C-alpha positions as CSV (number, residue, x, y, z in Angstrom):
1,X,-129.7,55.9,44.8
2,X,-132.7,55.8,47.2
3,X,-135.4,58.5,45.5
4,X,-138.7,59.7,46.9
5,X,-140.3,57.9,44.2
6,X,-139.1,54.7,45.9
7,X,-139.4,55.8,49.3
8,X,-142.4,58.1,50.0
9,X,-141.7,59.3,53.2
10,X,-138.8,62.3,52.4
11,X,-140.7,64.9,52.2
12,X,-137.9,67.4,50.4
13,X,-138.4,70.5,48.0
14,X,-136.4,70.3,45.1
15,X,-136.2,72.5,41.3
16,X,-137.0,70.8,38.2
17,X,-133.6,69.6,37.8
18,X,-133.6,67.8,41.1
19,X,-137.0,66.7,40.7
20,X,-136.2,65.1,37.3
21,X,-132.9,63.3,39.1
22,X,-135.3,62.2,41.6
23,X,-137.6,60.2,39.2
24,X,-136.4,56.8,38.4
25,X,-134.1,56.8,35.6
26,X,-135.7,54.0,33.2
27,X,-138.7,56.2,32.3
28,X,-137.9,59.9,33.6
29,X,-139.4,62.4,31.1
30,X,-137.0,65.5,30.2
31,X,-137.3,69.0,31.4
32,X,-139.6,70.5,28.9
33,X,-142.2,67.7,30.1
34,X,-142.1,68.6,33.6
35,X,-142.2,72.2,32.7
36,X,-144.9,72.1,30.5
37,X,-146.8,70.1,33.0
38,X,-146.2,72.6,35.4
39,X,-147.3,74.9,33.1
40,X,-150.8,73.0,32.1
41,X,-151.0,72.7,36.1
42,X,-150.6,69.0,36.0
43,X,-147.8,68.3,38.9
44,X,-148.4,70.0,42.1
45,X,-145.7,72.6,42.8
46,X,-144.9,75.4,45.1
47,X,-143.9,79.0,43.2
48,X,-141.8,81.4,45.3
49,X,-141.2,84.2,43.4
50,X,-139.9,83.6,40.0
51,X,-138.6,80.5,41.3
52,X,-141.0,77.0,41.2
53,X,-140.2,74.3,43.8
54,X,-141.8,70.5,43.9
55,X,-142.3,68.6,46.9
56,X,-141.1,65.5,45.6
57,X,-143.3,63.2,47.9
58,X,-146.7,65.1,46.7
59,X,-145.7,64.9,43.3
60,X,-145.0,60.8,43.3
61,X,-148.5,60.6,45.3
62,X,-150.2,62.8,42.7
63,X,-148.5,60.6,39.6
64,X,-149.3,57.4,41.8
65,X,-153.0,58.4,42.1
66,X,-154.3,60.7,39.0
67,X,-152.2,59.7,35.9
68,X,-153.8,56.1,36.8
69,X,-154.9,54.4,32.7
70,X,-158.6,53.4,34.0
71,X,-159.4,49.7,33.6
72,X,-161.9,48.6,30.7
């Protein structure tokens, strides 16, 4: 499966289930974790009415740059 986390040129909007499906299966977080990160504004998202969508490329970029552990 060619996920957007491996190929960052595929811009598409998905819901939380689609975001989990795009995640590499070896370390995918749970649905409740993704919703908590959204609620805490840790993940970039787009809200239309009561629906929340994620740009897979924006999430991958955000995680690649913001969730790094600093070197000692």
